[in-house]
MDTraj code that builds the backbone (N, CA, C; nanometers):
import mdtraj as md
import numpy as np

residues = "UNK UNK UNK UNK UNK UNK UNK UNK UNK UNK UNK UNK UNK UNK UNK UNK UNK UNK UNK UNK UNK UNK UNK UNK UNK UNK UNK UNK UNK UNK UNK UNK UNK UNK UNK UNK UNK UNK UNK UNK UNK UNK UNK UNK UNK UNK UNK UNK UNK UNK UNK UNK UNK UNK UNK UNK UNK UNK UNK UNK UNK UNK UNK UNK UNK UNK UNK UNK UNK UNK UNK UNK UNK UNK UNK UNK UNK UNK UNK UNK UNK UNK UNK UNK UNK UNK UNK UNK UNK UNK UNK UNK UNK UNK UNK UNK UNK UNK UNK UNK UNK UNK UNK UNK UNK UNK UNK UNK UNK UNK UNK UNK UNK UNK UNK UNK UNK UNK UNK UNK UNK UNK UNK UNK UNK UNK UNK UNK UNK UNK UNK UNK UNK UNK UNK UNK UNK UNK UNK UNK UNK UNK UNK UNK UNK UNK UNK UNK UNK UNK UNK UNK UNK UNK UNK UNK UNK UNK UNK UNK UNK UNK UNK UNK UNK UNK UNK UNK UNK UNK UNK UNK UNK UNK UNK UNK UNK UNK UNK UNK UNK UNK UNK UNK UNK UNK UNK UNK UNK UNK UNK UNK UNK UNK UNK UNK UNK UNK UNK UNK UNK UNK UNK UNK UNK UNK UNK".split()
xyz = np.array([
    [-1.5543, 3.4510, 1.3230],
    [-1.5967, 3.3247, 1.2619],
    [-1.7463, 3.3053, 1.2819],
    [-1.8172, 3.2791, 1.1727],
    [-1.9622, 3.2644, 1.1804],
    [-1.9990, 3.1373, 1.2564],
    [-2.1088, 3.1397, 1.3336],
    [-2.1507, 3.0192, 1.4061],
    [-2.1987, 2.9108, 1.3110],
    [-2.1896, 2.7866, 1.3552],
    [-2.2372, 2.6743, 1.2747],
    [-2.3887, 2.6799, 1.2623],
    [-2.4384, 2.6360, 1.1476],
    [-2.5825, 2.6329, 1.1258],
    [-2.6464, 2.5244, 1.2104],
    [-2.7680, 2.5506, 1.2540],
    [-2.8402, 2.4531, 1.3345],
    [-2.8753, 2.3315, 1.2502],
    [-2.8990, 2.2194, 1.3176],
    [-2.9319, 2.0958, 1.2474],
    [-3.0620, 2.1099, 1.1699],
    [-3.1584, 2.1843, 1.2272],
    [-3.2862, 2.2057, 1.1578],
    [-3.2657, 2.2832, 1.0284],
    [-3.1717, 2.3768, 1.0289],
    [-3.1416, 2.4532, 0.9076],
    [-3.0831, 2.3623, 0.8003],
    [-2.9946, 2.2724, 0.8399],
    [-2.9377, 2.1782, 0.7434],
    [-3.0475, 2.0892, 0.6839],
    [-3.1367, 2.0396, 0.7681],
    [-3.2424, 1.9513, 0.7187],
    [-3.3362, 2.0248, 0.6235],
    [-3.3692, 2.1476, 0.6578],
    [-3.4594, 2.2242, 0.5710],
    [-3.3938, 2.2558, 0.4384],
    [-3.2655, 2.2939, 0.4404],
    [-3.1945, 2.3240, 0.3161],
    [-3.1818, 2.1993, 0.2299],
    [-3.1566, 2.0854, 0.2905],
    [-3.1449, 1.9608, 0.2146],
    [-3.2768, 1.9251, 0.1479],
    [-3.3860, 1.9423, 0.2203],
    [-3.5165, 1.9128, 0.1610],
    [-3.5473, 2.0011, 0.0411],
    [-3.5163, 2.1297, 0.0517],
    [-3.5418, 2.2208, -0.0603],
    [-3.4522, 2.1885, -0.1789],
    [-3.3264, 2.1467, -0.1514],
    [-3.2360, 2.1113, -0.2616],
    [-3.2829, 1.9853, -0.3327],
    [-3.3292, 1.8856, -0.2559],
    [-3.3724, 1.7606, -0.3165],
    [-3.5010, 1.7762, -0.3972],
    [-3.5782, 1.8822, -0.3700],
    [-3.7005, 1.9061, -0.4491],
    [-3.6716, 1.9620, -0.5874],
    [-3.5489, 2.0163, -0.6078],
    [-3.5081, 2.0741, -0.7368],
    [-3.6041, 2.1825, -0.7857],
    [-3.6614, 2.2595, -0.6936],
    [-3.7552, 2.3651, -0.7292],
    [-3.7072, 2.5046, -0.6897],
    [-3.5909, 2.5101, -0.6219],
    [-3.5450, 2.6386, -0.5698],
    [-3.3993, 2.6599, -0.6065],
    [-3.3671, 2.7868, -0.6305],
    [-3.2280, 2.8243, -0.6561],
    [-3.1568, 2.8440, -0.5223],
    [-3.0255, 2.8528, -0.5312],
    [-2.9472, 2.8677, -0.4085],
    [-2.9843, 2.9954, -0.3337],
    [-3.0076, 3.1019, -0.4049],
    [-3.0419, 3.2289, -0.3394],
    [-3.1767, 3.2189, -0.2693],
    [-3.2723, 3.1515, -0.3296],
    [-3.4040, 3.1344, -0.2665],
    [-3.3943, 3.0479, -0.1405],
    [-3.3127, 2.9428, -0.1469],
    [-3.2947, 2.8577, -0.0287],
    [-3.2271, 2.9368, 0.0829],
    [-3.1275, 3.0197, 0.0481],
    [-3.0565, 3.0987, 0.1488],
    [-3.1517, 3.1942, 0.2196],
    [-3.2427, 3.2549, 0.1453],
    [-3.3389, 3.3465, 0.2069],
    [-3.4364, 3.2695, 0.2955],
    [-3.4774, 3.1495, 0.2516],
    [-3.5768, 3.0733, 0.3265],
    [-3.5204, 3.0210, 0.4590],
    [-3.3982, 2.9760, 0.4564],
    [-3.3394, 2.9189, 0.5795],
    [-3.2575, 3.0209, 0.6569],
    [-3.2469, 3.1413, 0.6046],
    [-3.1790, 3.2528, 0.6718],
    [-3.0301, 3.2250, 0.6917],
    [-2.9627, 3.2032, 0.5788],
    [-2.8175, 3.1887, 0.5822],
    [-2.7628, 3.2485, 0.4530],
    [-2.6309, 3.2437, 0.4362],
    [-2.5693, 3.3014, 0.3176],
    [-2.5763, 3.2047, 0.1992],
    [-2.5654, 3.2633, 0.0795],
    [-2.5645, 3.1806, -0.0412],
    [-2.4412, 3.0906, -0.0444],
    [-2.3311, 3.1397, 0.0127],
    [-2.2086, 3.0591, 0.0177],
    [-2.2295, 2.9331, 0.1017],
    [-2.3023, 2.9449, 0.2127],
    [-2.3302, 2.8281, 0.2953],
    [-2.4144, 2.7263, 0.2199],
    [-2.5094, 2.7759, 0.1378],
    [-2.5933, 2.6847, 0.0614],
    [-2.5097, 2.6101, -0.0419],
    [-2.4148, 2.6810, -0.1061],
    [-2.3284, 2.6134, -0.2033],
    [-2.2405, 2.5076, -0.1348],
    [-2.1947, 2.5376, -0.0123],
    [-2.1147, 2.4403, 0.0621],
    [-2.1971, 2.3168, 0.0973],
    [-2.3221, 2.3387, 0.1401],
    [-2.4096, 2.2261, 0.1735],
    [-2.4370, 2.1415, 0.0503],
    [-2.4578, 2.2077, -0.0643],
    [-2.4845, 2.1335, -0.1869],
    [-2.3622, 2.0508, -0.2282],
    [-2.2417, 2.1076, -0.2108],
    [-2.1191, 2.0342, -0.2444],
    [-2.0993, 1.9139, -0.1510],
    [-2.1318, 1.9314, -0.0235],
    [-2.1198, 1.8194, 0.0704],
    [-2.2160, 1.7075, 0.0346],
    [-2.3380, 1.7429, -0.0056],
    [-2.4344, 1.6410, -0.0465],
    [-2.3849, 1.5638, -0.1688],
    [-2.3206, 1.6337, -0.2589],
    [-2.2731, 1.5693, -0.3805],
    [-2.1515, 1.4807, -0.3540],
    [-2.0635, 1.5236, -0.2613],
    [-1.9393, 1.4492, -0.2384],
    [-1.9514, 1.3430, -0.1290],
    [-2.0262, 1.3753, -0.0218],
    [-2.0283, 1.2874, 0.0948],
    [-2.1660, 1.2279, 0.1248],
    [-2.2712, 1.2779, 0.0576],
    [-2.4044, 1.2259, 0.0820],
    [-2.4735, 1.2865, 0.2030],
    [-2.4083, 1.3761, 0.2738],
    [-2.4675, 1.4463, 0.3882],
    [-2.4391, 1.5952, 0.3752],
    [-2.5086, 1.6742, 0.4559],
    [-2.4909, 1.8195, 0.4490],
    [-2.3647, 1.8663, 0.5189],
    [-2.3015, 1.7800, 0.5974],
    [-2.1786, 1.8167, 0.6678],
    [-2.0630, 1.7298, 0.6181],
    [-1.9478, 1.7905, 0.6006],
    [-1.8283, 1.7165, 0.5603],
    [-1.7734, 1.6409, 0.6806],
    [-1.7134, 1.5233, 0.6610],
    [-1.6548, 1.4495, 0.7747],
    [-1.5417, 1.5288, 0.8381],
    [-1.5283, 1.5130, 0.9677],
    [-1.4246, 1.5850, 1.0402],
    [-1.2864, 1.5318, 1.0051],
    [-1.1904, 1.6210, 1.0038],
    [-1.0522, 1.5815, 0.9803],
    [-0.9951, 1.5182, 1.1060],
    [-0.9156, 1.4138, 1.0891],
    [-0.8536, 1.3467, 1.2034],
    [-0.7547, 1.4406, 1.2704],
    [-0.7506, 1.4348, 1.4054],
    [-0.6617, 1.5203, 1.4836],
    [-0.5446, 1.4365, 1.5332],
    [-0.4238, 1.4899, 1.5226],
    [-0.3057, 1.4206, 1.5723],
    [-0.2494, 1.3231, 1.4706],
    [-0.1526, 1.2448, 1.5175],
    [-0.0877, 1.1481, 1.4291],
    [-0.1813, 1.0321, 1.3971],
    [-0.1708, 0.9756, 1.2800],
    [-0.2544, 0.8584, 1.2484],
    [-0.2157, 0.7410, 1.3371],
    [-0.3121, 0.6604, 1.3742],
    [-0.2880, 0.5467, 1.4619],
    [-0.2162, 0.4357, 1.3865],
    [-0.1171, 0.3795, 1.4527],
    [-0.0450, 0.2676, 1.3925],
    [-0.1192, 0.1358, 1.4123],
    [-0.2067, 0.1293, 1.5119],
    [-0.2845, 0.0081, 1.5386],
    [-0.4243, 0.0278, 1.4805],
    [-0.4533, -0.0413, 1.3742],
    [-0.5813, -0.0291, 1.3057],
    [-0.6885, -0.1095, 1.3791],
    [-0.8172, -0.0824, 1.3506],
    [-0.9238, -0.1607, 1.4157],
    [-0.9105, -0.3112, 1.3993],
    [-0.8766, -0.3641, 1.2808],
    [-0.8577, -0.5108, 1.2734],
    [-0.7458, -0.5615, 1.3636],
    [-0.6361, -0.4851, 1.3735],
    [-0.5272, -0.5240, 1.4613],
    [-0.5720, -0.5221, 1.6067],
    [-0.6514, -0.4210, 1.6434],
    [-0.6991, -0.4107, 1.7816],
    [-0.7954, -0.5243, 1.8147],
    [-0.8791, -0.5619, 1.7181],
    [-0.9707, -0.6750, 1.7404],
    [-0.8935, -0.8049, 1.7616],
    [-0.7888, -0.8259, 1.6815],
    [-0.7080, -0.9466, 1.6968],
    [-0.6362, -0.9478, 1.8318],
    [-0.5883, -0.8310, 1.8748],
    [-0.5201, -0.8230, 2.0042],
    [-0.6165, -0.8508, 2.1185],
    [-0.7384, -0.7986, 2.1095],
    [-0.8373, -0.8237, 2.2148],
    [-0.8741, -0.9718, 2.2216],
    [-0.8878, -1.0355, 2.1049],
    [-0.9164, -1.1795, 2.1048],
    [-0.8031, -1.2573, 2.1706],
    [-0.6803, -1.2142, 2.1467],
    [-0.5654, -1.2811, 2.2090],
    [-0.5639, -1.2582, 2.3598],
    [-0.6001, -1.1372, 2.4029],
    [-0.6000, -1.1065, 2.5455],
    [-0.7116, -1.1796, 2.6186],
    [-0.8190, -1.2120, 2.5500],
    [-0.9244, -1.2923, 2.6135],
    [-0.8710, -1.4308, 2.6470],
    [-0.7846, -1.4847, 2.5598],
    [-0.7245, -1.6150, 2.5863],
    [-0.6118, -1.6050, 2.6883],
    [-0.5319, -1.4977, 2.6788],
    [-0.4174, -1.4799, 2.7689],
    [-0.4176, -1.3382, 2.8257],
    [-0.5003, -1.3119, 2.9263],
    [-0.5081, -1.1755, 2.9792],
    [-0.3838, -1.1322, 3.0551],
    [-0.2935, -1.2260, 3.0865],
    [-0.1750, -1.1911, 3.1648],
    [-0.0582, -1.1460, 3.0785],
    [-0.0776, -1.1244, 2.9495],
    [0.0309, -1.0877, 2.8595],
    [0.0939, -0.9546, 2.8988],
    [0.2280, -0.9474, 2.8869],
    [0.2990, -0.8222, 2.9057],
    [0.2889, -0.7391, 2.7775],
    [0.3206, -0.6101, 2.7906],
    [0.3142, -0.5227, 2.6737],
    [0.4156, -0.5641, 2.5680],
    [0.5318, -0.6127, 2.6105],
    [0.6308, -0.6609, 2.5130],
    [0.5748, -0.7773, 2.4319],
    [0.4994, -0.8645, 2.4965],
    [0.4396, -0.9773, 2.4265],
    [0.3319, -0.9298, 2.3290],
    [0.2568, -0.8269, 2.3667],
    [0.1559, -0.7728, 2.2749],
    [0.2217, -0.7131, 2.1513],
    [0.3311, -0.6394, 2.1720],
    [0.4033, -0.5806, 2.0585],
    [0.4552, -0.6906, 1.9666],
    [0.5111, -0.7981, 2.0251],
    [0.5621, -0.9090, 1.9441],
    [0.4486, -0.9799, 1.8712],
    [0.3324, -0.9920, 1.9356],
    [0.2186, -1.0575, 1.8711],
    [0.1721, -0.9789, 1.7486],
    [0.1591, -0.8466, 1.7628],
    [0.1147, -0.7640, 1.6497],
    [0.2194, -0.7646, 1.5384],
    [0.3466, -0.7637, 1.5754],
    [0.4518, -0.7671, 1.4736],
    [0.4499, -0.8980, 1.3965],
    [0.4227, -1.0087, 1.4644],
    [0.4207, -1.1381, 1.3974],
    [0.2961, -1.1563, 1.3118],
    [0.1827, -1.1054, 1.3586],
    [0.0575, -1.1270, 1.2867],
    [0.0375, -1.0289, 1.1712],
    [0.0828, -0.9044, 1.1866],
    [0.0521, -0.8011, 1.0865],
    [0.1768, -0.7378, 1.0259],
    [0.2959, -0.7825, 1.0681],
    [0.4214, -0.7325, 1.0124],
    [0.4294, -0.5795, 1.0222],
    [0.4015, -0.5267, 1.1405],
    [0.4099, -0.3825, 1.1644],
    [0.4913, -0.3594, 1.2910],
    [0.5428, -0.2385, 1.3033],
    [0.6167, -0.1995, 1.4220],
    [0.5303, -0.1069, 1.5060],
    [0.5016, -0.1477, 1.6260],
    [0.4235, -0.0666, 1.7190],
    [0.5020, -0.0533, 1.8485],
    [0.4626, 0.0422, 1.9291],
    [0.5280, 0.0661, 2.0569],
    [0.4380, 0.0229, 2.1721],
    [0.4979, 0.0049, 2.2887],
    [0.4196, -0.0311, 2.4064],
    [0.3213, 0.0794, 2.4422],
    [0.3633, 0.2057, 2.4264],
    [0.2724, 0.3164, 2.4546],
    [0.1565, 0.3183, 2.3565],
    [0.1832, 0.2838, 2.2299],
    [0.0752, 0.2769, 2.1326],
    [-0.0254, 0.1689, 2.1662],
    [0.0234, 0.0549, 2.2158],
    [-0.0662, -0.0522, 2.2581],
    [-0.1517, -0.0073, 2.3750],
    [-0.0906, 0.0610, 2.4723],
    [-0.1652, 0.1086, 2.5890],
    [-0.2728, 0.2085, 2.5481],
    [-0.2389, 0.3005, 2.4584],
    [-0.3379, 0.3999, 2.4135],
    [-0.4514, 0.3336, 2.3365],
    [-0.4173, 0.2360, 2.2542],
    [-0.5212, 0.1688, 2.1761],
    [-0.6181, 0.0936, 2.2669],
    [-0.5651, 0.0235, 2.3671],
    [-0.6528, -0.0493, 2.4591],
    [-0.7349, 0.0472, 2.5447],
    [-0.6750, 0.1579, 2.5852],
    [-0.7485, 0.2562, 2.6656],
    [-0.8615, 0.3208, 2.5851],
    [-0.8433, 0.3324, 2.4534],
    [-0.9468, 0.3956, 2.3711],
    [-1.0741, 0.3129, 2.3637],
    [-1.0660, 0.1825, 2.3918],
    [-1.1854, 0.0971, 2.3896],
    [-1.2243, 0.0521, 2.5298],
    [-1.1635, 0.1161, 2.6314],
    [-1.2056, 0.0891, 2.7682],
    [-1.1379, -0.0282, 2.8355],
    [-1.0257, -0.0769, 2.7804],
    [-0.9522, -0.1862, 2.8439],
    [-0.8487, -0.1266, 2.9386],
    [-0.8272, -0.1897, 3.0543],
    [-0.7291, -0.1431, 3.1507],
    [-0.6649, -0.2639, 3.2189],
    [-0.5514, -0.2392, 3.2821],
    [-0.4802, -0.3459, 3.3528],
    [-0.5291, -0.3506, 3.4969],
    [-0.5640, -0.4686, 3.5444],
    [-0.6173, -0.4836, 3.6793],
    [-0.5770, -0.6191, 3.7347],
    [-0.6056, -0.6423, 3.8603],
    [-0.5711, -0.7679, 3.9242],
    [-0.6511, -0.8821, 3.8623],
    [-0.5836, -0.9897, 3.8278],
    [-0.6503, -1.1032, 3.7641],
    [-0.7127, -1.1949, 3.8682],
    [-0.8142, -1.2639, 3.8288],
    [-0.8783, -1.3641, 3.9129],
    [-0.8319, -1.5005, 3.8640],
    [-0.7592, -1.5713, 3.9482],
    [-0.7007, -1.6986, 3.9084],
    [-0.8041, -1.8097, 3.9212],
    [-0.8096, -1.8936, 3.8185],
    [-0.9026, -2.0057, 3.8146],
    [-0.8221, -2.1320, 3.7883],
    [-0.8474, -2.2361, 3.8629],
    [-0.7740, -2.3618, 3.8468],
    [-0.8020, -2.4227, 3.7101],
    [-0.6951, -2.4578, 3.6398],
    [-0.7101, -2.5196, 3.5081],
    [-0.7702, -2.6593, 3.5183],
    [-0.7481, -2.7242, 3.6335],
    [-0.7926, -2.8626, 3.6476],
    [-0.9415, -2.8761, 3.6769],
    [-1.0108, -2.7664, 3.7015],
    [-1.1518, -2.7800, 3.7365],
    [-1.2292, -2.8379, 3.6183],
    [-1.3243, -2.9220, 3.6497],
    [-1.3989, -2.9912, 3.5458],
    [-1.5413, -3.0108, 3.5961],
    [-1.6377, -2.9616, 3.5209],
    [-1.7775, -2.9710, 3.5625],
    [-1.8247, -3.1155, 3.5682],
    [-1.7765, -3.1988, 3.4750],
    [-1.8176, -3.3395, 3.4761],
    [-1.7657, -3.4111, 3.6004],
    [-1.6409, -3.3807, 3.6413],
    [-1.5872, -3.4437, 3.7617],
    [-1.6622, -3.3994, 3.8866],
    [-1.7018, -3.2721, 3.8912],
    [-1.7788, -3.2251, 4.0060],
    [-1.9145, -3.2940, 4.0118],
    [-1.9764, -3.3108, 3.8969],
    [-2.1051, -3.3808, 3.8950],
    [-2.0896, -3.5272, 3.9381],
    [-1.9810, -3.5902, 3.8924],
    [-1.9579, -3.7298, 3.9315],
    [-1.9308, -3.7402, 4.0816],
    [-1.8585, -3.6425, 4.1377],
    [-1.8317, -3.6425, 4.2813],
    [-1.9621, -3.6276, 4.3596],
    [-2.0496, -3.5369, 4.3155],
    [-2.1780, -3.5205, 4.3837],
    [-2.2621, -3.6469, 4.3740],
    [-2.2560, -3.7125, 4.2573],
    [-2.3318, -3.8372, 4.2405],
    [-2.2784, -3.9471, 4.3329],
    [-2.1443, -3.9535, 4.3456],
    [-2.0855, -4.0549, 4.4328],
    [-2.1228, -4.0314, 4.5787],
    [-2.1257, -3.9057, 4.6221],
    [-2.1588, -3.8759, 4.7615],
    [-2.3070, -3.8944, 4.7928],
    [-2.3885, -3.9056, 4.6908],
    [-2.5327, -3.9162, 4.7162],
    [-2.5700, -4.0450, 4.7901],
    [-2.4815, -4.1460, 4.7885],
    [-2.5088, -4.2713, 4.8586],
    [-2.4746, -4.2650, 5.0070],
    [-2.4114, -4.1545, 5.0499],
    [-2.3678, -4.1439, 5.1884],
    [-2.4491, -4.0367, 5.2616],
    [-2.4433, -4.0430, 5.3955],
    [-2.5015, -3.9405, 5.4808],
    [-2.3900, -3.8491, 5.5308],
    [-2.4287, -3.7358, 5.5803],
    [-2.3281, -3.6379, 5.6218],
    [-2.2401, -3.6915, 5.7347],
    [-2.2967, -3.7755, 5.8235],
    [-2.2174, -3.8266, 5.9354],
    [-2.1228, -3.9387, 5.8926],
    [-2.1316, -3.9822, 5.7668],
    [-2.0377, -4.0818, 5.7154],
    [-1.9060, -4.0189, 5.6693],
    [-1.9044, -3.8890, 5.6467],
    [-1.7924, -3.8238, 5.5785],
    [-1.6889, -3.7748, 5.6786],
    [-1.5624, -3.7997, 5.6468],
    [-1.4485, -3.7495, 5.7237],
    [-1.3517, -3.6855, 5.6241],
    [-1.3140, -3.5620, 5.6486],
    [-1.2242, -3.4888, 5.5600],
    [-1.0931, -3.4606, 5.6332],
    [-0.9819, -3.4753, 5.5621],
    [-0.8491, -3.4490, 5.6161],
    [-0.7893, -3.3304, 5.5414],
    [-0.7429, -3.2326, 5.6159],
    [-0.6883, -3.1107, 5.5556],
    [-0.5545, -3.0789, 5.6214],
    [-0.4464, -3.0850, 5.5449],
    [-0.3135, -3.0561, 5.5990],
    [-0.2877, -2.9059, 5.5944],
    [-0.2290, -2.8543, 5.6996],
    [-0.1907, -2.7137, 5.7048],
    [-0.0640, -2.7004, 5.7849],
    [0.0072, -2.5888, 5.7679],
    [0.1316, -2.5666, 5.8395],
    [0.1357, -2.4279, 5.8982],
    [0.2170, -2.4088, 5.9994],
    [0.2289, -2.2776, 6.0622],
    [0.3654, -2.2656, 6.1263],
    [0.4107, -2.1420, 6.1463],
    [0.5274, -2.1091, 6.2253],
    [0.5010, -1.9743, 6.2903],
    [0.6009, -1.9161, 6.3526],
    [0.5792, -1.7908, 6.4233],
    [0.5473, -1.6753, 6.3289],
    [0.5870, -1.6888, 6.2032],
    [0.5586, -1.5814, 6.1083],
    [0.4120, -1.5741, 6.0725],
    [0.3349, -1.6782, 6.1009],
    [0.1937, -1.6791, 6.0641],
    [0.1159, -1.5702, 6.1355],
    [0.1678, -1.5246, 6.2523],
    [0.0964, -1.4224, 6.3273],
    [0.1356, -1.2807, 6.2911],
    [0.2259, -1.2621, 6.1963],
    [0.2678, -1.1279, 6.1579],
    [0.1574, -1.0586, 6.0780],
    [0.1357, -0.9332, 6.1070],
    [0.0363, -0.8564, 6.0326],
    [0.1003, -0.7918, 5.9100],
    [0.0268, -0.7885, 5.8020],
    [0.0788, -0.7353, 5.6763],
    [0.0519, -0.5862, 5.6604],
    [-0.0260, -0.5255, 5.7489],
    [-0.0547, -0.3823, 5.7420],
    [-0.0211, -0.3182, 5.8761],
    [-0.0030, -0.1885, 5.8777],
    [0.0276, -0.1157, 6.0000],
    [-0.0028, 0.0316, 5.9850],
    [-0.0044, 0.1012, 6.0960],
    [-0.0367, 0.2438, 6.0984],
    [0.0912, 0.3260, 6.1038],
    [0.0923, 0.4411, 6.0370],
    [0.2068, 0.5314, 6.0391],
    [0.1619, 0.6670, 5.9856],
    [0.2409, 0.7740, 6.0100],
    [0.2043, 0.9056, 5.9547],
    [0.1985, 0.9031, 5.8033],
    [0.1265, 0.9979, 5.7482],
    [0.1125, 1.0046, 5.6030],
    [0.2485, 1.0279, 5.5378],
    [0.2779, 0.9482, 5.4357],
    [0.4051, 0.9586, 5.3663],
    [0.5173, 0.8779, 5.4269],
    [0.4921, 0.8076, 5.5385],
    [0.5940, 0.7269, 5.6036],
    [0.5461, 0.5825, 5.6078],
    [0.6278, 0.4891, 5.5588],
    [0.5897, 0.3486, 5.5579],
    [0.6113, 0.2881, 5.6958],
    [0.5179, 0.2087, 5.7458],
    [0.5381, 0.1437, 5.8755],
    [0.6452, 0.0356, 5.8650],
    [0.7264, 0.0239, 5.9679],
    [0.8367, -0.0720, 5.9696],
    [0.8140, -0.1693, 6.0836],
    [0.8228, -0.2983, 6.0562],
    [0.8079, -0.4017, 6.1565],
    [0.9378, -0.4803, 6.1634],
    [1.0025, -0.4797, 6.2784],
    [1.1306, -0.5472, 6.2958],
    [1.1074, -0.6941, 6.3281],
    [1.1747, -0.7823, 6.2548],
    [1.1559, -0.9252, 6.2760],
    [1.2780, -0.9996, 6.2263],
    [1.2955, -1.1216, 6.2728],
    [1.4016, -1.2086, 6.2249],
    [1.3553, -1.2773, 6.0968],
    [1.4426, -1.2776, 5.9949],
    [1.4009, -1.3254, 5.8644],
    [1.4230, -1.4747, 5.8452],
    [1.4968, -1.5422, 5.9321],
    [1.5111, -1.6853, 5.9135],
    [1.3857, -1.7547, 5.9671],
    [1.3595, -1.8697, 5.9128],
    [1.2367, -1.9410, 5.9470],
    [1.2484, -2.0038, 6.0852],
    [1.1442, -1.9874, 6.1635],
    [1.1367, -2.0495, 6.2951],
    [1.0849, -2.1929, 6.2792],
    [1.0884, -2.2731, 6.3878],
    [1.0377, -2.4113, 6.3767],
    [0.8981, -2.4168, 6.3174],
    [0.8797, -2.5026, 6.2208],
    [0.7533, -2.5132, 6.1498],
    [0.6822, -2.6423, 6.1909],
    [0.5518, -2.6337, 6.1998],
    [0.4716, -2.7473, 6.2436],
    [0.3659, -2.7787, 6.1371],
    [0.3493, -2.9062, 6.1091],
    [0.2480, -2.9535, 6.0173],
    [0.1306, -3.0073, 6.0985],
    [0.0131, -2.9570, 6.0666],
    [-0.1084, -2.9951, 6.1394],
    [-0.1937, -3.0811, 6.0468],
    [-0.2342, -3.1983, 6.0954],
    [-0.3112, -3.2929, 6.0161],
    [-0.4398, -3.3282, 6.0918],
    [-0.5475, -3.2505, 6.0726],
    [-0.6725, -3.2790, 6.1436],
    [-0.7692, -3.3586, 6.0553],
    [-0.8579, -3.4314, 6.1200],
    [-0.9659, -3.5039, 6.0531],
    [-1.0980, -3.4404, 6.0968],
    [-1.1724, -3.3866, 5.9996],
    [-1.2955, -3.3139, 6.0290],
    [-1.4180, -3.4016, 6.0031],
    [-1.5176, -3.3847, 6.0878],
    [-1.6507, -3.4407, 6.0648],
    [-1.7522, -3.3294, 6.0816],
    [-1.8791, -3.3627, 6.0630],
    [-1.9817, -3.2606, 6.0789],
    [-1.9930, -3.2117, 6.2238],
    [-1.9400, -3.2895, 6.3178],
    [-1.9461, -3.2510, 6.4585],
    [-1.8194, -3.1807, 6.5063],
    [-1.7213, -3.1650, 6.4180],
    [-1.5982, -3.1000, 6.4574],
    [-1.4777, -3.1858, 6.4263],
    [-1.3663, -3.1599, 6.4979],
    [-1.2424, -3.2333, 6.4757],
    [-1.2509, -3.3679, 6.5468],
    [-1.2380, -3.4759, 6.4721],
    [-1.2444, -3.6096, 6.5289],
    [-1.1073, -3.6541, 6.5794],
    [-1.0012, -3.6190, 6.5076],
    [-0.8666, -3.6597, 6.5430],
    [-0.7694, -3.5609, 6.4796],
    [-0.6575, -3.5369, 6.5473],
    [-0.5575, -3.4454, 6.4923],
    [-0.4192, -3.4911, 6.5337],
    [-0.3219, -3.4649, 6.4467],
    [-0.1826, -3.4941, 6.4748],
    [-0.0987, -3.3732, 6.4324],
    [0.0031, -3.3436, 6.5136],
    [0.0927, -3.2318, 6.4858],
    [0.2342, -3.2855, 6.4743],
    [0.3011, -3.2532, 6.3613],
    [0.4365, -3.2993, 6.3362],
    [0.5277, -3.1776, 6.3217],
    [0.6427, -3.1829, 6.3855],
    [0.7390, -3.0742, 6.3736],
    [0.8247, -3.0954, 6.2500],
    [0.8356, -2.9901, 6.1709],
    [0.9154, -2.9974, 6.0479],
    [1.0586, -2.9561, 6.0709],
    [1.1269, -2.9290, 5.9589],
    [1.2679, -2.8912, 5.9672],
    [1.2790, -2.7443, 6.0033],
    [1.3906, -2.7066, 6.0621],
    [1.4173, -2.5682, 6.1023],
    [1.5349, -2.5156, 6.0212],
    [1.5141, -2.3977, 5.9580],
    [1.6221, -2.3355, 5.8824],
    [1.7206, -2.2702, 5.9790],
    [1.8477, -2.2913, 5.9580],
    [1.9504, -2.2289, 6.0415],
    [1.9715, -2.0857, 5.9981],
    [1.9944, -1.9893, 6.0916],
    [2.0174, -1.8499, 6.0546],
    [2.1500, -1.8337, 5.9805],
])
top = md.Topology()
chain = top.add_chain()
for i, resn in enumerate(residues, 1):
    res = top.add_residue(resn, chain, resSeq=i)
    for name in ("N", "CA", "C"):
        top.add_atom(name, md.element.get_by_symbol(name[0]), res)
traj = md.Trajectory(xyz[None], top)
């Protein structure tokens, strides 16, 4: 199989063809290629507007077209937590086509989208409310403020979620699964530390 012609050869042959002053044989001698290659370049210019024909697609044609992929990406920006089944149902409802979950995954991977851990943001957050809160606090000094924060704990709070073990073996931690006595802690914080605290014992689950 003959090697592909260099890009400079294509450009030179195109220039000579566009001048309409040279025959195919003269162009072939000038650019050092075969007359058949010159005829192919001339046919490509006439059919495609370039010296090279477009490449043939490899593999099966994609069922998810670029407009469908754009619509899916816009939907995922609004709802990034969608399952693949929901994506398939969305495309079926919007474009009346049948696609597979694997096809959706391949289409998203082709544009650099991947599944990863989401960052949760509170829906209730409001920039105007935060500004109003800052404005309200501007009349006070730091030593005027007292904050109350409720928290709870039991014996399970001290359990570690990770452990060491040989490669390929999961670490096992033996523990009782029923809830131990739980305590509610109600402290009042100031800039100097805890001003007052109360501890209340909650209910205990029976084993």
